[in-house]
N, CA, C and O atoms as a Maestro MAE file, in Angstrom:
{
 s_m_m2io_version
 :::
 2.0.0
}

f_m_ct {
 s_m_title
 :::
 protein
 m_atom[236] {
  # First column is atom index #
  i_m_mmod_type
  r_m_x_coord
  r_m_y_coord
  r_m_z_coord
  i_m_residue_number
  s_m_chain_name
  s_m_pdb_residue_name
  s_m_pdb_atom_name
  i_m_atomic_number
  :::
  1 25 -12.864 21.446 -1.615 1 A "MET " " N  " 7
  2 3 -13.990 20.541 -1.402 1 A "MET " " CA " 6
  3 2 -13.765 19.744 -0.118 1 A "MET " " C  " 6
  4 15 -12.658 19.269 0.134 1 A "MET " " O  " 8
  5 25 -14.799 19.601 0.679 2 A "THR " " N  " 7
  6 3 -14.683 18.861 1.928 2 A "THR " " CA " 6
  7 2 -14.883 17.369 1.685 2 A "THR " " C  " 6
  8 15 -15.535 16.960 0.724 2 A "THR " " O  " 8
  9 25 -14.317 16.580 2.565 3 A "ALA " " N  " 7
  10 3 -14.440 15.122 2.463 3 A "ALA " " CA " 6
  11 2 -15.864 14.707 2.829 3 A "ALA " " C  " 6
  12 15 -16.498 15.343 3.670 3 A "ALA " " O  " 8
  13 25 -16.365 13.651 2.205 4 A "PRO " " N  " 7
  14 3 -17.706 13.172 2.556 4 A "PRO " " CA " 6
  15 2 -17.740 12.655 3.996 4 A "PRO " " C  " 6
  16 15 -16.767 12.091 4.496 4 A "PRO " " O  " 8
  17 25 -18.869 12.861 4.638 5 A "MET " " N  " 7
  18 3 -19.036 12.356 5.998 5 A "MET " " CA " 6
  19 2 -19.391 10.877 5.953 5 A "MET " " C  " 6
  20 15 -20.012 10.394 5.006 5 A "MET " " O  " 8
  21 25 -18.981 10.173 7.000 6 A "ARG " " N  " 7
  22 3 -19.333 8.759 7.190 6 A "ARG " " CA " 6
  23 2 -20.570 8.739 8.084 6 A "ARG " " C  " 6
  24 15 -20.520 9.189 9.229 6 A "ARG " " O  " 8
  25 25 -21.679 8.217 7.562 7 A "VAL " " N  " 7
  26 3 -22.981 8.349 8.204 7 A "VAL " " CA " 6
  27 2 -23.533 6.995 8.622 7 A "VAL " " C  " 6
  28 15 -23.472 6.029 7.862 7 A "VAL " " O  " 8
  29 25 -24.074 6.932 9.835 8 A "LEU " " N  " 7
  30 3 -24.822 5.773 10.318 8 A "LEU " " CA " 6
  31 2 -26.287 6.174 10.383 8 A "LEU " " C  " 6
  32 15 -26.629 7.214 10.946 8 A "LEU " " O  " 8
  33 25 -27.151 5.346 9.806 9 A "LEU " " N  " 7
  34 3 -28.591 5.608 9.813 9 A "LEU " " CA " 6
  35 2 -29.281 4.654 10.774 9 A "LEU " " C  " 6
  36 15 -28.988 3.458 10.791 9 A "LEU " " O  " 8
  37 25 -30.207 5.188 11.582 10 A "VAL " " N  " 7
  38 3 -30.974 4.369 12.515 10 A "VAL " " CA " 6
  39 2 -32.446 4.709 12.333 10 A "VAL " " C  " 6
  40 15 -32.880 5.818 12.645 10 A "VAL " " O  " 8
  41 25 -33.208 3.749 11.828 11 A "GLU " " N  " 7
  42 3 -34.628 3.959 11.514 11 A "GLU " " CA " 6
  43 2 -35.313 2.600 11.495 11 A "GLU " " C  " 6
  44 15 -34.792 1.649 10.912 11 A "GLU " " O  " 8
  45 25 -36.472 2.504 12.126 12 A "ASP " " N  " 7
  46 3 -37.159 1.208 12.191 12 A "ASP " " CA " 6
  47 2 -38.159 0.990 11.054 12 A "ASP " " C  " 6
  48 15 -38.761 -0.081 10.972 12 A "ASP " " O  " 8
  49 25 -38.345 1.952 10.198 13 A "GLU " " N  " 7
  50 3 -39.211 1.801 9.018 13 A "GLU " " CA " 6
  51 2 -38.334 1.594 7.788 13 A "GLU " " C  " 6
  52 15 -37.566 2.482 7.417 13 A "GLU " " O  " 8
  53 25 -38.442 0.425 7.154 14 A "ALA " " N  " 7
  54 3 -37.552 0.060 6.053 14 A "ALA " " CA " 6
  55 2 -37.609 1.054 4.894 14 A "ALA " " C  " 6
  56 15 -36.569 1.412 4.343 14 A "ALA " " O  " 8
  57 25 -38.798 1.501 4.518 15 A "LEU " " N  " 7
  58 3 -38.908 2.434 3.396 15 A "LEU " " CA " 6
  59 2 -38.277 3.785 3.711 15 A "LEU " " C  " 6
  60 15 -37.622 4.384 2.858 15 A "LEU " " O  " 8
  61 25 -38.472 4.255 4.919 16 A "VAL " " N  " 7
  62 3 -37.866 5.524 5.335 16 A "VAL " " CA " 6
  63 2 -36.348 5.373 5.360 16 A "VAL " " C  " 6
  64 15 -35.625 6.279 4.946 16 A "VAL " " O  " 8
  65 25 -35.871 4.240 5.841 17 A "LEU " " N  " 7
  66 3 -34.435 3.985 5.877 17 A "LEU " " CA " 6
  67 2 -33.836 4.013 4.474 17 A "LEU " " C  " 6
  68 15 -32.768 4.589 4.270 17 A "LEU " " O  " 8
  69 25 -34.503 3.405 3.524 18 A "MET " " N  " 7
  70 3 -34.018 3.414 2.142 18 A "MET " " CA " 6
  71 2 -33.998 4.824 1.567 18 A "MET " " C  " 6
  72 15 -33.065 5.194 0.854 18 A "MET " " O  " 8
  73 25 -35.033 5.618 1.877 19 A "GLN " " N  " 7
  74 3 -35.072 7.000 1.408 19 A "GLN " " CA " 6
  75 2 -33.951 7.823 2.021 19 A "GLN " " C  " 6
  76 15 -33.312 8.621 1.335 19 A "GLN " " O  " 8
  77 25 -33.711 7.629 3.314 20 A "MET " " N  " 7
  78 3 -32.632 8.346 3.986 20 A "MET " " CA " 6
  79 2 -31.277 7.988 3.369 20 A "MET " " C  " 6
  80 15 -30.436 8.862 3.159 20 A "MET " " O  " 8
  81 25 -31.074 6.714 3.085 21 A "GLU " " N  " 7
  82 3 -29.825 6.274 2.482 21 A "GLU " " CA " 6
  83 2 -29.602 6.951 1.125 21 A "GLU " " C  " 6
  84 15 -28.503 7.416 0.825 21 A "GLU " " O  " 8
  85 25 -30.649 6.997 0.323 22 A "ALA " " N  " 7
  86 3 -30.541 7.638 -0.992 22 A "ALA " " CA " 6
  87 2 -30.235 9.130 -0.852 22 A "ALA " " C  " 6
  88 15 -29.405 9.660 -1.590 22 A "ALA " " O  " 8
  89 25 -30.893 9.808 0.080 23 A "LEU " " N  " 7
  90 3 -30.657 11.241 0.286 23 A "LEU " " CA " 6
  91 2 -29.221 11.521 0.726 23 A "LEU " " C  " 6
  92 15 -28.585 12.455 0.238 23 A "LEU " " O  " 8
  93 25 -28.722 10.711 1.646 24 A "VAL " " N  " 7
  94 3 -27.359 10.897 2.140 24 A "VAL " " CA " 6
  95 2 -26.353 10.676 1.019 24 A "VAL " " C  " 6
  96 15 -25.414 11.456 0.860 24 A "VAL " " O  " 8
  97 25 -26.546 9.612 0.241 25 A "GLN " " N  " 7
  98 3 -25.637 9.320 -0.861 25 A "GLN " " CA " 6
  99 2 -25.724 10.379 -1.951 25 A "GLN " " C  " 6
  100 15 -24.703 10.779 -2.509 25 A "GLN " " O  " 8
  101 25 -26.930 10.834 -2.258 26 A "ASP " " N  " 7
  102 3 -27.097 11.886 -3.264 26 A "ASP " " CA " 6
  103 2 -26.414 13.182 -2.839 26 A "ASP " " C  " 6
  104 15 -25.994 13.975 -3.682 26 A "ASP " " O  " 8
  105 25 -26.306 13.390 -1.540 27 A "ALA " " N  " 7
  106 3 -25.635 14.588 -1.023 27 A "ALA " " CA " 6
  107 2 -24.114 14.422 -1.028 27 A "ALA " " C  " 6
  108 15 -23.386 15.342 -0.655 27 A "ALA " " O  " 8
  109 25 -23.637 13.252 -1.447 28 A "GLY " " N  " 7
  110 3 -22.204 13.035 -1.575 28 A "GLY " " CA " 6
  111 2 -21.523 12.430 -0.364 28 A "GLY " " C  " 6
  112 15 -20.297 12.461 -0.261 28 A "GLY " " O  " 8
  113 25 -22.299 11.881 0.551 29 A "HIS " " N  " 7
  114 3 -21.733 11.293 1.764 29 A "HIS " " CA " 6
  115 2 -21.814 9.762 1.695 29 A "HIS " " C  " 6
  116 15 -22.495 9.203 0.836 29 A "HIS " " O  " 8
  117 25 -21.116 9.108 2.602 30 A "GLU " " N  " 7
  118 3 -21.035 7.647 2.613 30 A "GLU " " CA " 6
  119 2 -21.860 7.078 3.763 30 A "GLU " " C  " 6
  120 15 -21.656 7.451 4.918 30 A "GLU " " O  " 8
  121 25 -22.786 6.183 3.455 31 A "VAL " " N  " 7
  122 3 -23.528 5.460 4.492 31 A "VAL " " CA " 6
  123 2 -22.679 4.263 4.886 31 A "VAL " " C  " 6
  124 15 -22.516 3.327 4.103 31 A "VAL " " O  " 8
  125 25 -22.137 4.291 6.100 32 A "VAL " " N  " 7
  126 3 -21.265 3.208 6.551 32 A "VAL " " CA " 6
  127 2 -22.039 2.080 7.212 32 A "VAL " " C  " 6
  128 15 -21.509 0.984 7.391 32 A "VAL " " O  " 8
  129 25 -23.291 2.341 7.576 33 A "GLY " " N  " 7
  130 3 -24.113 1.306 8.191 33 A "GLY " " CA " 6
  131 2 -25.516 1.806 8.430 33 A "GLY " " C  " 6
  132 15 -25.792 3.005 8.414 33 A "GLY " " O  " 8
  133 25 -26.399 0.841 8.653 34 A "SER " " N  " 7
  134 3 -27.784 1.181 8.997 34 A "SER " " CA " 6
  135 2 -28.300 0.153 9.979 34 A "SER " " C  " 6
  136 15 -27.896 -1.010 9.954 34 A "SER " " O  " 8
  137 25 -29.191 0.591 10.838 35 A "ALA " " N  " 7
  138 3 -29.749 -0.271 11.871 35 A "ALA " " CA " 6
  139 2 -31.232 0.001 12.016 35 A "ALA " " C  " 6
  140 15 -31.708 1.115 11.799 35 A "ALA " " O  " 8
  141 25 -31.952 -1.055 12.391 36 A "MET " " N  " 7
  142 3 -33.388 -0.912 12.620 36 A "MET " " CA " 6
  143 2 -33.756 -1.146 14.082 36 A "MET " " C  " 6
  144 15 -34.919 -1.020 14.467 36 A "MET " " O  " 8
  145 25 -32.744 -1.491 14.899 37 A "ARG " " N  " 7
  146 3 -32.984 -1.729 16.326 37 A "ARG " " CA " 6
  147 2 -31.929 -1.004 17.159 37 A "ARG " " C  " 6
  148 15 -30.819 -0.748 16.693 37 A "ARG " " O  " 8
  149 25 -32.291 -0.682 18.383 38 A "GLN " " N  " 7
  150 3 -31.412 0.071 19.271 38 A "GLN " " CA " 6
  151 2 -30.102 -0.669 19.541 38 A "GLN " " C  " 6
  152 15 -29.033 -0.067 19.443 38 A "GLN " " O  " 8
  153 25 -30.160 -1.942 19.875 39 A "ASP " " N  " 7
  154 3 -28.940 -2.685 20.195 39 A "ASP " " CA " 6
  155 2 -28.003 -2.775 18.992 39 A "ASP " " C  " 6
  156 15 -26.784 -2.693 19.140 39 A "ASP " " O  " 8
  157 25 -28.570 -2.942 17.820 40 A "GLU " " N  " 7
  158 3 -27.795 -2.985 16.593 40 A "GLU " " CA " 6
  159 2 -27.129 -1.627 16.329 40 A "GLU " " C  " 6
  160 15 -25.972 -1.566 15.913 40 A "GLU " " O  " 8
  161 25 -27.861 -0.561 16.570 41 A "ALA " " N  " 7
  162 3 -27.327 0.786 16.354 41 A "ALA " " CA " 6
  163 2 -26.144 1.065 17.273 41 A "ALA " " C  " 6
  164 15 -25.143 1.636 16.840 41 A "ALA " " O  " 8
  165 25 -26.251 0.672 18.519 42 A "ILE " " N  " 7
  166 3 -25.159 0.887 19.477 42 A "ILE " " CA " 6
  167 2 -23.923 0.108 19.046 42 A "ILE " " C  " 6
  168 15 -22.815 0.643 19.060 42 A "ILE " " O  " 8
  169 25 -24.107 -1.139 18.666 43 A "HIS " " N  " 7
  170 3 -22.989 -1.967 18.209 43 A "HIS " " CA " 6
  171 2 -22.306 -1.347 16.992 43 A "HIS " " C  " 6
  172 15 -21.080 -1.241 16.950 43 A "HIS " " O  " 8
  173 25 -23.103 -0.938 16.000 44 A "LEU " " N  " 7
  174 3 -22.532 -0.347 14.783 44 A "LEU " " CA " 6
  175 2 -21.815 0.969 15.059 44 A "LEU " " C  " 6
  176 15 -20.760 1.236 14.485 44 A "LEU " " O  " 8
  177 25 -22.385 1.789 15.933 45 A "ALA " " N  " 7
  178 3 -21.757 3.070 16.263 45 A "ALA " " CA " 6
  179 2 -20.391 2.844 16.917 45 A "ALA " " C  " 6
  180 15 -19.433 3.555 16.615 45 A "ALA " " O  " 8
  181 25 -20.302 1.871 17.798 46 A "GLN " " N  " 7
  182 3 -19.034 1.576 18.458 46 A "GLN " " CA " 6
  183 2 -18.024 0.985 17.483 46 A "GLN " " C  " 6
  184 15 -16.837 1.307 17.540 46 A "GLN " " O  " 8
  185 25 -18.492 0.124 16.592 47 A "ALA " " N  " 7
  186 3 -17.593 -0.564 15.666 47 A "ALA " " CA " 6
  187 2 -17.152 0.329 14.502 47 A "ALA " " C  " 6
  188 15 -15.995 0.279 14.086 47 A "ALA " " O  " 8
  189 25 -18.070 1.140 13.979 48 A "LEU " " N  " 7
  190 3 -17.792 1.899 12.759 48 A "LEU " " CA " 6
  191 2 -17.298 3.311 13.005 48 A "LEU " " C  " 6
  192 15 -16.667 3.906 12.131 48 A "LEU " " O  " 8
  193 25 -17.577 3.866 14.196 49 A "ARG " " N  " 7
  194 3 -17.172 5.228 14.535 49 A "ARG " " CA " 6
  195 2 -17.536 6.235 13.450 49 A "ARG " " C  " 6
  196 15 -16.651 6.903 12.915 49 A "ARG " " O  " 8
  197 25 -18.839 6.359 13.109 50 A "PRO " " N  " 7
  198 3 -19.250 7.293 12.051 50 A "PRO " " CA " 6
  199 2 -19.023 8.739 12.476 50 A "PRO " " C  " 6
  200 15 -18.889 9.048 13.660 50 A "PRO " " O  " 8
  201 25 -18.985 9.617 11.471 51 A "ASP " " N  " 7
  202 3 -18.865 11.048 11.757 51 A "ASP " " CA " 6
  203 2 -20.168 11.608 12.311 51 A "ASP " " C  " 6
  204 15 -20.160 12.528 13.128 51 A "ASP " " O  " 8
  205 25 -21.297 11.041 11.855 52 A "ILE " " N  " 7
  206 3 -22.613 11.536 12.262 52 A "ILE " " CA " 6
  207 2 -23.602 10.373 12.225 52 A "ILE " " C  " 6
  208 15 -23.445 9.429 11.451 52 A "ILE " " O  " 8
  209 25 -24.624 10.461 13.075 53 A "VAL " " N  " 7
  210 3 -25.689 9.462 13.109 53 A "VAL " " CA " 6
  211 2 -27.010 10.176 12.891 53 A "VAL " " C  " 6
  212 15 -27.319 11.142 13.589 53 A "VAL " " O  " 8
  213 25 -27.796 9.704 11.922 54 A "PHE " " N  " 7
  214 3 -29.172 10.160 11.765 54 A "PHE " " CA " 6
  215 2 -30.038 9.139 12.462 54 A "PHE " " C  " 6
  216 15 -30.072 7.976 12.060 54 A "PHE " " O  " 8
  217 25 -30.747 9.560 13.515 55 A "LEU " " N  " 7
  218 3 -31.386 8.660 14.456 55 A "LEU " " CA " 6
  219 2 -32.878 8.956 14.593 55 A "LEU " " C  " 6
  220 15 -33.284 10.093 14.831 55 A "LEU " " O  " 8
  221 25 -33.676 7.913 14.437 56 A "ASP " " N  " 7
  222 3 -35.097 7.996 14.757 56 A "ASP " " CA " 6
  223 2 -35.207 7.915 16.273 56 A "ASP " " C  " 6
  224 15 -34.845 6.899 16.866 56 A "ASP " " O  " 8
  225 25 -35.698 8.968 16.899 57 A "LEU " " N  " 7
  226 3 -35.753 9.002 18.365 57 A "LEU " " CA " 6
  227 2 -36.861 8.138 18.952 57 A "LEU " " C  " 6
  228 15 -36.833 7.836 20.145 57 A "LEU " " O  " 8
  229 25 -37.829 7.737 18.145 58 A "VAL " " N  " 7
  230 3 -38.933 6.920 18.656 58 A "VAL " " CA " 6
  231 2 -38.881 5.564 17.961 58 A "VAL " " C  " 6
  232 15 -39.630 5.301 17.020 58 A "VAL " " O  " 8
  233 25 -37.975 4.703 18.446 59 A "LEU " " N  " 7
  234 3 -37.860 3.351 17.886 59 A "LEU " " CA " 6
  235 2 -38.821 2.413 18.564 59 A "LEU " " C  " 6
  236 15 -38.871 1.230 18.228 59 A "LEU " " O  " 8
  :::
 }
 m_bond[235] {
  # First column is bond index #
  i_m_from
  i_m_to
  i_m_order
  :::
  1 1 2 1
  2 2 3 1
  3 3 4 2
  4 3 5 1
  5 5 6 1
  6 6 7 1
  7 7 8 2
  8 7 9 1
  9 9 10 1
  10 10 11 1
  11 11 12 2
  12 11 13 1
  13 13 14 1
  14 14 15 1
  15 15 16 2
  16 15 17 1
  17 17 18 1
  18 18 19 1
  19 19 20 2
  20 19 21 1
  21 21 22 1
  22 22 23 1
  23 23 24 2
  24 23 25 1
  25 25 26 1
  26 26 27 1
  27 27 28 2
  28 27 29 1
  29 29 30 1
  30 30 31 1
  31 31 32 2
  32 31 33 1
  33 33 34 1
  34 34 35 1
  35 35 36 2
  36 35 37 1
  37 37 38 1
  38 38 39 1
  39 39 40 2
  40 39 41 1
  41 41 42 1
  42 42 43 1
  43 43 44 2
  44 43 45 1
  45 45 46 1
  46 46 47 1
  47 47 48 2
  48 47 49 1
  49 49 50 1
  50 50 51 1
  51 51 52 2
  52 51 53 1
  53 53 54 1
  54 54 55 1
  55 55 56 2
  56 55 57 1
  57 57 58 1
  58 58 59 1
  59 59 60 2
  60 59 61 1
  61 61 62 1
  62 62 63 1
  63 63 64 2
  64 63 65 1
  65 65 66 1
  66 66 67 1
  67 67 68 2
  68 67 69 1
  69 69 70 1
  70 70 71 1
  71 71 72 2
  72 71 73 1
  73 73 74 1
  74 74 75 1
  75 75 76 2
  76 75 77 1
  77 77 78 1
  78 78 79 1
  79 79 80 2
  80 79 81 1
  81 81 82 1
  82 82 83 1
  83 83 84 2
  84 83 85 1
  85 85 86 1
  86 86 87 1
  87 87 88 2
  88 87 89 1
  89 89 90 1
  90 90 91 1
  91 91 92 2
  92 91 93 1
  93 93 94 1
  94 94 95 1
  95 95 96 2
  96 95 97 1
  97 97 98 1
  98 98 99 1
  99 99 100 2
  100 99 101 1
  101 101 102 1
  102 102 103 1
  103 103 104 2
  104 103 105 1
  105 105 106 1
  106 106 107 1
  107 107 108 2
  108 107 109 1
  109 109 110 1
  110 110 111 1
  111 111 112 2
  112 111 113 1
  113 113 114 1
  114 114 115 1
  115 115 116 2
  116 115 117 1
  117 117 118 1
  118 118 119 1
  119 119 120 2
  120 119 121 1
  121 121 122 1
  122 122 123 1
  123 123 124 2
  124 123 125 1
  125 125 126 1
  126 126 127 1
  127 127 128 2
  128 127 129 1
  129 129 130 1
  130 130 131 1
  131 131 132 2
  132 131 133 1
  133 133 134 1
  134 134 135 1
  135 135 136 2
  136 135 137 1
  137 137 138 1
  138 138 139 1
  139 139 140 2
  140 139 141 1
  141 141 142 1
  142 142 143 1
  143 143 144 2
  144 143 145 1
  145 145 146 1
  146 146 147 1
  147 147 148 2
  148 147 149 1
  149 149 150 1
  150 150 151 1
  151 151 152 2
  152 151 153 1
  153 153 154 1
  154 154 155 1
  155 155 156 2
  156 155 157 1
  157 157 158 1
  158 158 159 1
  159 159 160 2
  160 159 161 1
  161 161 162 1
  162 162 163 1
  163 163 164 2
  164 163 165 1
  165 165 166 1
  166 166 167 1
  167 167 168 2
  168 167 169 1
  169 169 170 1
  170 170 171 1
  171 171 172 2
  172 171 173 1
  173 173 174 1
  174 174 175 1
  175 175 176 2
  176 175 177 1
  177 177 178 1
  178 178 179 1
  179 179 180 2
  180 179 181 1
  181 181 182 1
  182 182 183 1
  183 183 184 2
  184 183 185 1
  185 185 186 1
  186 186 187 1
  187 187 188 2
  188 187 189 1
  189 189 190 1
  190 190 191 1
  191 191 192 2
  192 191 193 1
  193 193 194 1
  194 194 195 1
  195 195 196 2
  196 195 197 1
  197 197 198 1
  198 198 199 1
  199 199 200 2
  200 199 201 1
  201 201 202 1
  202 202 203 1
  203 203 204 2
  204 203 205 1
  205 205 206 1
  206 206 207 1
  207 207 208 2
  208 207 209 1
  209 209 210 1
  210 210 211 1
  211 211 212 2
  212 211 213 1
  213 213 214 1
  214 214 215 1
  215 215 216 2
  216 215 217 1
  217 217 218 1
  218 218 219 1
  219 219 220 2
  220 219 221 1
  221 221 222 1
  222 222 223 1
  223 223 224 2
  224 223 225 1
  225 225 226 1
  226 226 227 1
  227 227 228 2
  228 227 229 1
  229 229 230 1
  230 230 231 1
  231 231 232 2
  232 231 233 1
  233 233 234 1
  234 234 235 1
  235 235 236 2
  :::
 }
}
C-alpha cells in the first residue's frame, strides 16, 4: 500500500473547496492546507511543502 499524499487545495469558491477536501480525504489522502487567495496559496505551499496541489487556475 502506498503512503497517502499530502495535498494543498487552492479554490476561491468555499463550497467547491469543501467538496474537494472531502473527495481527497475519501480517497485516503491528507489535506495539509487550503487557500482561497493566491498570496495565501504561495505562502502555504512554501511552508507546508505538499506532495501535490489542486489549483483553481482562474482565481
